[in-house]
BAVOGU-980236 format. One record per residue (C-alpha): residue number from 1; residue in three letters; x, y, z. Coordinates in steps of 0.5 Angstrom, whole numbers, always signed. Layout:
BAVOGU-980236
{NUM Ala {X Y Z}}
...
This chain:
BAVOGU-980236
{1 Met {-48 +7 +27}}
{2 Ala {-45 +10 +21}}
{3 Gln {-37 +10 +20}}
{4 Glu {-32 +13 +15}}
{5 Val {-29 +8 +10}}
{6 Ile {-23 +9 +5}}
{7 Ala {-26 +6 -2}}
{8 Ile {-21 +4 -7}}
{9 Glu {-22 +2 -14}}
{10 Gly {-16 -3 -16}}
{11 Gly {-13 -4 -22}}
{12 His {-11 +3 -24}}
{13 Pro {-3 +3 -26}}
{14 Leu {+0 +9 -22}}
{15 Arg {+5 +14 -25}}
{16 Gly {+8 +20 -23}}
{17 Thr {+12 +23 -17}}
{18 Val {+10 +23 -9}}
{19 Arg {+14 +27 -4}}
{20 Ile {+15 +24 +3}}
{21 Ser {+13 +28 +9}}
{22 Gly {+17 +29 +15}}
{23 Ala {+18 +22 +20}}
{24 Lys {+12 +21 +24}}
{25 Asn {+16 +17 +29}}
{26 Ala {+21 +22 +30}}
{27 Thr {+15 +28 +30}}
{28 Val {+12 +24 +36}}
{29 Ala {+18 +25 +40}}
{30 Leu {+20 +31 +38}}
{31 Ile {+14 +35 +40}}
{32 Pro {+14 +32 +47}}
{33 Ala {+22 +34 +47}}
{34 Ile {+20 +41 +46}}
{35 Val {+17 +42 +53}}
{36 Leu {+25 +42 +56}}
{37 Ser {+26 +48 +53}}
{38 Asp {+25 +55 +57}}
{39 Ser {+23 +59 +50}}
{40 Pro {+20 +58 +44}}
{41 Val {+22 +52 +39}}
{42 Glu {+20 +52 +31}}
{43 Ile {+19 +45 +28}}
{44 Tyr {+19 +44 +20}}
{45 Gly {+17 +39 +16}}
{46 Val {+11 +37 +21}}
{47 Pro {+7 +31 +18}}
{48 Asn {-1 +33 +17}}
{49 Ile {-3 +27 +22}}
{50 Ser {-8 +26 +27}}
{51 Asp {-2 +24 +32}}
{52 Val {+0 +31 +32}}
{53 Asp {-6 +34 +33}}
{54 Ala {-7 +29 +39}}
{55 Leu {+0 +32 +42}}
{56 Ala {-2 +39 +41}}
{57 Val {-8 +38 +45}}
{58 Leu {-3 +35 +51}}
{59 Leu {+2 +41 +50}}
{60 Lys {-4 +46 +51}}
{61 Glu {-6 +42 +57}}
{62 Leu {+1 +44 +59}}
{63 Asp {-1 +51 +58}}
{64 Cys {+4 +52 +52}}
{65 Glu {+2 +56 +46}}
{66 Val {+2 +52 +40}}
{67 Lys {+1 +55 +33}}
{68 Lys {+1 +50 +27}}
{69 Glu {+2 +54 +20}}
{70 Gly {+2 +49 +14}}
{71 Asp {+8 +44 +16}}
{72 Thr {+11 +49 +21}}
{73 Leu {+9 +48 +29}}
{74 Lys {+11 +53 +33}}
{75 Val {+11 +52 +41}}
{76 Asp {+12 +57 +46}}
{77 Pro {+13 +53 +53}}
{78 Ser {+16 +59 +57}}
{79 His {+9 +60 +61}}
{80 Met {+7 +52 +61}}
{81 Asn {+5 +49 +68}}
{82 Asn {+6 +42 +70}}
{83 Thr {-1 +39 +69}}
{84 Pro {-3 +32 +70}}
{85 Leu {-4 +29 +63}}
{86 Thr {-10 +25 +65}}
{87 Ser {-15 +27 +59}}
{88 Glu {-17 +22 +53}}
{89 Ala {-12 +25 +49}}
{90 Val {-7 +21 +52}}
{91 Asp {-10 +15 +50}}
{92 Lys {-10 +17 +43}}
{93 Leu {-3 +15 +42}}
{94 Arg {+3 +11 +45}}
{95 Ala {+8 +16 +44}}
{96 Ser {+4 +21 +49}}
{97 Tyr {+9 +17 +54}}
{98 Tyr {+15 +21 +52}}
{99 Phe {+12 +27 +56}}
{100 Met {+14 +22 +62}}
{101 Gly {+21 +23 +61}}
{102 Ala {+21 +30 +58}}
{103 Leu {+17 +33 +64}}
{104 Leu {+21 +29 +69}}
{105 Gly {+27 +32 +66}}
{106 Lys {+24 +39 +67}}
{107 Tyr {+20 +39 +73}}
{108 Gly {+22 +32 +77}}
{109 Glu {+15 +30 +77}}
{110 Val {+10 +28 +72}}
{111 Thr {+3 +25 +73}}
{112 Ile {+0 +21 +66}}
{113 Arg {-5 +16 +64}}
{114 Met {-3 +10 +61}}
{115 Pro {-1 +11 +54}}
{116 Gly {-6 +8 +48}}
{117 Gly {-4 +7 +41}}
{118 Cys {-4 +1 +36}}
{119 Tyr {-5 -6 +40}}
{120 Leu {+1 -10 +37}}
{121 Gly {+1 -15 +43}}
{122 Pro {+4 -13 +50}}
{123 Arg {+8 -7 +50}}
{124 Pro {+11 -6 +57}}
{125 Ile {+14 +0 +59}}
{126 Asp {+18 -3 +64}}
{127 Leu {+25 -1 +61}}
{128 His {+23 +6 +61}}
{129 Leu {+21 +6 +68}}
{130 Lys {+27 +2 +70}}
{131 Gly {+31 +8 +67}}
{132 Phe {+27 +13 +71}}
{133 Glu {+29 +10 +77}}
{134 Ala {+36 +9 +76}}
{135 Leu {+36 +17 +75}}
{136 Gly {+33 +17 +82}}
{137 Ala {+25 +17 +81}}
{138 Thr {+20 +14 +85}}
{139 Ile {+14 +11 +81}}
{140 Thr {+7 +9 +84}}
{141 Tyr {+2 +7 +79}}
{142 Asn {-6 +8 +81}}
{143 Glu {-9 +2 +79}}
{144 Glu {-16 +6 +80}}
{145 Glu {-15 +12 +76}}
{146 Gly {-10 +8 +71}}
{147 Thr {-4 +14 +72}}
{148 Tyr {+3 +14 +73}}
{149 His {+6 +19 +78}}
{150 Leu {+14 +20 +78}}
{151 Lys {+17 +24 +82}}
{152 Ala {+25 +26 +84}}
{153 Asp {+27 +31 +89}}
{154 His {+34 +31 +84}}
{155 Leu {+35 +27 +78}}
{156 Lys {+42 +25 +78}}
{157 Gly {+46 +22 +72}}
{158 Ala {+47 +14 +72}}
{159 Glu {+49 +8 +68}}
{160 Ile {+43 +5 +65}}
{161 Tyr {+43 -2 +61}}
{162 Leu {+37 -3 +57}}
{163 Asp {+35 -11 +56}}
{164 Phe {+33 -9 +49}}
{165 Ala {+35 -4 +45}}
{166 Ser {+28 +0 +45}}
{167 Val {+27 +6 +41}}
{168 Gly {+22 +9 +46}}
{169 Ala {+26 +7 +52}}
{170 Thr {+32 +10 +49}}
{171 Ile {+29 +17 +47}}
{172 Asn {+25 +17 +54}}
{173 Ile {+31 +16 +58}}
{174 Leu {+35 +21 +54}}
{175 Leu {+29 +26 +55}}
{176 Ala {+30 +25 +63}}
{177 Ala {+37 +25 +63}}
{178 Val {+39 +32 +59}}
{179 Arg {+37 +36 +65}}
{180 Ala {+39 +31 +70}}
{181 Asp {+46 +33 +74}}
{182 Gly {+52 +29 +72}}
{183 Lys {+53 +24 +67}}
{184 Thr {+48 +19 +64}}
{185 Thr {+51 +13 +60}}
{186 Ile {+45 +9 +56}}
{187 Asn {+48 +2 +54}}
{188 Asn {+45 -2 +49}}
{189 Ala {+41 +4 +46}}
{190 Ala {+37 +3 +40}}
{191 Arg {+40 +6 +34}}
{192 Glu {+34 +8 +29}}
{193 Pro {+35 +15 +25}}
{194 Glu {+29 +18 +29}}
{195 Ile {+33 +18 +36}}
{196 Ile {+39 +21 +32}}
{197 Asp {+33 +27 +30}}
{198 Val {+31 +28 +37}}
{199 Ala {+38 +28 +39}}
{200 Asn {+40 +33 +34}}
{201 Leu {+34 +38 +37}}
{202 Leu {+36 +37 +44}}
{203 Thr {+43 +39 +42}}
{204 Lys {+40 +45 +39}}
{205 Met {+37 +47 +45}}
{206 Gly {+43 +46 +49}}
{207 Ala {+44 +39 +51}}
{208 His {+50 +35 +51}}
{209 Ile {+50 +29 +48}}
{210 Arg {+55 +24 +45}}
{211 Gly {+55 +17 +41}}
{212 Val {+48 +18 +38}}
{213 Gly {+47 +13 +33}}
{214 Thr {+51 +8 +36}}
{215 Asp {+49 +3 +42}}
{216 Thr {+52 +7 +47}}
{217 Ile {+50 +14 +49}}
{218 Ile {+53 +19 +54}}
{219 Val {+49 +25 +56}}
{220 Glu {+52 +31 +61}}
{221 Gly {+46 +34 +64}}
{222 Val {+45 +41 +63}}
{223 Thr {+41 +46 +68}}
{224 Glu {+38 +50 +62}}
{225 Met {+35 +49 +55}}
{226 His {+33 +54 +50}}
{227 Gly {+29 +55 +44}}
{228 Thr {+31 +53 +37}}
{229 Met {+29 +51 +30}}
{230 His {+29 +44 +27}}
{231 Glu {+27 +41 +21}}
{232 Ile {+25 +33 +21}}
{233 Ile {+28 +28 +17}}
{234 Pro {+24 +24 +12}}
{235 Asp {+19 +19 +14}}
{236 Arg {+23 +12 +12}}
{237 Ile {+16 +8 +13}}
{238 Glu {+12 +12 +9}}
{239 Ala {+17 +12 +4}}
{240 Gly {+18 +5 +4}}
{241 Thr {+10 +4 +4}}
{242 Phe {+10 +8 -3}}
{243 Leu {+16 +4 -6}}
{244 Ile {+12 -2 -4}}
{245 Ile {+6 +1 -8}}
{246 Ala {+10 +3 -14}}
{247 Ala {+13 -4 -14}}
{248 Ala {+6 -7 -14}}
{249 Ile {+2 -3 -18}}
{250 Gly {+6 +3 -21}}
{251 Glu {+9 +4 -28}}
{252 Arg {+14 +9 -27}}
{253 Val {+14 +12 -20}}
{254 Leu {+19 +17 -17}}
{255 Val {+19 +17 -9}}
{256 Gln {+22 +24 -7}}
{257 Asn {+25 +27 -1}}
{258 Val {+28 +20 +2}}
{259 Ile {+34 +18 +6}}
{260 Thr {+36 +12 +2}}
{261 Gln {+41 +9 +7}}
{262 His {+35 +9 +12}}
{263 Leu {+32 +4 +7}}
{264 Asp {+37 -1 +6}}
{265 Ala {+34 -7 +8}}
{266 Leu {+27 -6 +5}}
{267 Leu {+31 -4 -2}}
{268 Leu {+35 -11 -1}}
{269 Lys {+29 -15 -1}}
{270 Leu {+25 -11 -6}}
{271 Arg {+31 -12 -11}}
{272 Glu {+31 -20 -9}}
{273 Met {+24 -20 -11}}
{274 Gly {+26 -17 -18}}
{275 Val {+23 -10 -17}}
{276 Arg {+27 -5 -21}}
{277 Met {+29 +1 -18}}
{278 Glu {+34 +7 -19}}
{279 Ile {+37 +12 -14}}
{280 Val {+37 +19 -16}}
{281 Gly {+40 +23 -11}}
{282 Asp {+35 +24 -5}}
{283 Ser {+30 +20 -10}}
{284 Ile {+28 +13 -12}}
{285 Leu {+25 +11 -18}}
{286 Val {+21 +5 -19}}
{287 Tyr {+20 +2 -25}}
{288 Gly {+13 -2 -24}}
{289 Gly {+10 -7 -29}}
{290 Phe {+14 -13 -26}}
{291 Thr {+9 -19 -25}}
{292 Asp {+14 -25 -24}}
{293 Phe {+16 -23 -17}}
{294 Asn {+21 -28 -13}}
{295 Pro {+19 -30 -6}}
{296 Val {+23 -28 +0}}
{297 Glu {+24 -29 +7}}
{298 Val {+24 -23 +12}}
{299 Thr {+26 -23 +19}}
{300 Thr {+24 -16 +23}}
{301 Gln {+30 -13 +27}}
{302 Ile {+32 -7 +30}}
{303 Tyr {+35 -2 +26}}
{304 Pro {+39 -3 +21}}
{305 Gly {+35 -9 +20}}
{306 Tyr {+29 -10 +17}}
{307 Ala {+23 -5 +20}}
{308 Thr {+17 -8 +23}}
{309 Asp {+13 -2 +21}}
{310 Leu {+14 -5 +14}}
{311 Gln {+13 -12 +15}}
{312 Gln {+6 -11 +14}}
{313 Pro {+6 -7 +7}}
{314 Leu {+11 -12 +4}}
{315 Thr {+7 -18 +6}}
{316 Thr {+1 -15 +1}}
{317 Leu {+7 -15 -4}}
{318 Met {+9 -22 -3}}
{319 Thr {+2 -25 -4}}
{320 Gln {+4 -24 -12}}
{321 Ala {+10 -28 -11}}
{322 His {+11 -34 -15}}
{323 Gly {+12 -39 -9}}
{324 Gln {+12 -39 -1}}
{325 Ser {+15 -33 +3}}
{326 His {+16 -33 +10}}
{327 Val {+16 -27 +15}}
{328 Ile {+19 -28 +22}}
{329 Glu {+17 -22 +27}}
{330 Thr {+22 -21 +33}}
{331 Ile {+19 -14 +35}}
{332 Tyr {+12 -14 +36}}
{333 Lys {+10 -22 +36}}
{334 Glu {+3 -21 +35}}
{335 Arg {+3 -16 +29}}
{336 Phe {-1 -21 +24}}
{337 Gly {-8 -18 +24}}
{338 His {-7 -16 +17}}
{339 Cys {-6 -23 +15}}
{340 Ala {-14 -25 +16}}
{341 Gln {-16 -19 +13}}
{342 Leu {-12 -20 +7}}
{343 Asn {-15 -27 +6}}
{344 Lys {-21 -24 +6}}
{345 Met {-19 -21 -1}}
{346 Gly {-16 -28 -4}}
{347 Ala {-10 -28 -1}}
{348 Asn {-7 -35 +2}}
{349 Ile {-3 -33 +8}}
{350 Glu {-2 -38 +14}}
{351 Thr {+0 -35 +21}}
{352 Gly {+4 -39 +26}}
{353 Asp {+8 -37 +32}}
{354 Ala {+10 -30 +31}}
{355 Cys {+11 -31 +24}}
{356 Cys {+7 -32 +17}}
{357 Tyr {+7 -36 +11}}
{358 Val {+5 -33 +4}}
{359 Asn {+3 -37 -1}}
{360 Gly {+3 -34 -8}}
{361 Pro {+1 -32 -13}}
{362 Thr {-6 -30 -11}}
{363 Pro {-11 -25 -15}}
{364 Leu {-14 -20 -10}}
{365 His {-21 -18 -10}}
{366 Gly {-25 -12 -7}}
{367 Ala {-28 -13 +0}}
{368 Arg {-30 -9 +6}}
{369 Val {-24 -10 +11}}
{370 Glu {-21 -7 +18}}
{371 Ala {-15 -4 +19}}
{372 Thr {-13 -7 +26}}
{373 Asp {-7 -2 +27}}
{374 Leu {-4 +3 +23}}
{375 Arg {+1 -1 +19}}
{376 Cys {-5 -6 +17}}
{377 Gly {-8 +0 +14}}
{378 Ala {-2 +1 +10}}
{379 Ala {-2 -6 +8}}
{380 Leu {-10 -6 +6}}
{381 Val {-9 +0 +2}}
{382 Val {-3 -3 -2}}
{383 Ala {-8 -9 -3}}
{384 Gly {-14 -5 -5}}
{385 Leu {-10 -1 -10}}
{386 Met {-8 -8 -13}}
{387 Ala {-15 -12 -13}}
{388 Glu {-20 -13 -18}}
{389 Gly {-26 -9 -16}}
{390 Val {-27 -4 -10}}
{391 Thr {-24 -5 -3}}
{392 Glu {-27 -1 +3}}
{393 Ile {-23 +0 +9}}
{394 Thr {-26 +1 +16}}
{395 Asn {-22 +4 +22}}
{396 Val {-19 +9 +18}}
{397 Tyr {-17 +13 +24}}
{398 His {-11 +8 +24}}
{399 Ile {-9 +10 +18}}
{400 Asp {-9 +18 +19}}
{401 Arg {-5 +17 +25}}
{402 Gly {+1 +16 +21}}
{403 Tyr {+0 +18 +14}}
{404 Asp {+0 +25 +11}}
{405 Asn {-5 +26 +6}}
{406 Ile {-5 +19 +3}}
{407 Asp {-11 +20 -1}}
{408 Arg {-9 +26 -4}}
{409 Lys {-2 +23 -6}}
{410 Leu {-5 +17 -9}}
{411 Ile {-10 +21 -13}}
{412 Ala {-4 +25 -16}}
{413 Leu {-1 +18 -18}}
{414 Gly {-7 +16 -21}}
{415 Ala {-11 +12 -16}}
{416 His {-18 +12 -15}}
{417 Val {-19 +13 -8}}
{418 Ser {-25 +16 -4}}
{419 Arg {-28 +17 +3}}
{420 Tyr {-35 +16 +5}}
{421 Met {-40 +14 +11}}
{422 Val {-43 +7 +11}}
{423 Glu {-47 +3 +16}}
{424 Asp {-44 -2 +20}}
């Protein structure tokens, strides 16, 4: 059986300018949030990724009118119906669970399949469900069909405490609470920039929200929400990935459309490794060609700590550091599928319990490797650009879920990248 691969001929120095697209992790929550409106919403800066396509399918299943023109998404939910979301589109991304909160908030009822997405170890939605129950929802799970049914005769504001500062749970509870009756307080809320972006859209639609960006969010429910226009923030994970690429194989690369404070933790680690960078407005200039990298220790944390989504790409750069680097994963403890793939390319990485040790420097060579998840795919792209020879990356759909036109952007910088079909 044939499958598509991304093929990278490594060793070609990169130079030039790359512009970062809208944030994937904000977009996948903003799109479900639109259904809370009673009139059309336009979103600008929408990345060209497959997750957006999957969400558009779900919107159409709800009888919303959807138009995508370039990086603009126009959605009219004024004639939508609360149809059960049980198609295969739900399985294509984990963020489909945001329709739980949005439809529960608008209609007081939702039926949806268990969401899909990358496997990164157990990722229960208990915190989401606990929040919905606090707001008055009754939840049943049909094991035979694999569907959740949430119903509330009347959503009422509540005091909610999250046992873990979960981004998904914070957003999902926020989506349900904005149209609940009375005040909802979310304690130990996550503080990621993507949550702020979603709250900004909801506020433009008529929601009353305070405290976003802190660990306590207060929502005063409203009965109606209306259409608006909104521009998505830049993708800090895409930006971080290109900064790592520039450090690894760049000569002089300018990364544009960046909110630099969103990347403070990564920038500190890159500087600790010895990477030379200059911040110029909303851009970061990386001076590559440096090869004497220092080893570092990274512990992933909730924002503003080091982002788990940038752990895997940075691991690739660690293979070129002089000494042993150490990664400790506190968010998704099984997020080390990339290590075995990098070892196929010549890396020397040992994995432990929710951690890995990267021994360097080791020269990398081309090989056929598998993107086991989205950010593993990004790590392998970094490796392929650095390696001697040709690297073929399979399961490219993972990469396409989160990176907007990554082939075109890399080619514009001077990379040798192509796609073709191969036999398994």
